C-alpha positions, -999 to 999 in steps of 0.1 A, spaced: -381 -534 681 -390 -499 693 -400 -489 657 -426 -516 657 -439 -506 691 -442 -469 680 -458 -480 646 -485 -500 665 -490 -471 688 -494 -446 659 -517 -470 640 -541 -471 670 -539 -436 683 -541 -417 649 -576 -430 640 -587 -426 676 -576 -389 677 -592 -383 643 -625 -398 655 -625 -378 687 -622 -345 668 -648 -356 642 -673 -362 670 -664 -331 691 -686 -301 697 -674 -274 673 -687 -239 674 -696 -217 644 -679 -209 620 -657 -241 625 -686 -266 624 -684 -272 587 -673 -305 572 -641 -291 558 -630 -279 592 -640 -312 607 -620 -331 581 -589 -309 584 -591 -309 622 -595 -347 623 -563 -352 603 -544 -327 625 -557 -343 657 -549 -378 644 -513 -366 637 -512 -350 672 -523 -382 688 -498 -403 668 -469 -381 676 -446 -387 705 -464 -359 723 -495 -379 720 -484 -399 751 -498 -370 771 -531 -376 753 -529 -412 764 -529 -400 800 -560 -380 793 -575 -413 779 -567 -430 811 -583 -402 831 -614 -404 809 -617 -441 815 -613 -435 853 -640 -408 852 -664 -431 832 -660 -463 852 -659 -447 887 -691 -428 879 -676 -393 884 -690 -361 870 -672 -352 837 -680 -315 843 -656 -316 872 -627 -326 850 -629 -304 819 -592 -307 810 -596 -345 803 -620 -338 774 -601 -310 755 -591 -314 719 -573 -289 696 -602 -265 691 -630 -280 711 -641 -303 738 -655 -338 733 -677 -355 759 -691 -380 733 -662 -404 728 -644 -421 757 
């Protein structure tokens, strides 16, 4: 049973993590498509891993910030990715 739960979690969180990195603000020299692709794969693995549960808490924080109308600049840790920050994707 727990294998199915984890598999569903991984199938949802891996594409979400990859998409968050793809849309993040990367600085030069890491703003090329090769870096975005490799970083997206690594971020997807990061989100799908058991450690990704902590990223789930960041998602809950981002939802709270968005729906309560708070200023995202006040909570920068909720928007951190591996090498960048992303304010574009919830």
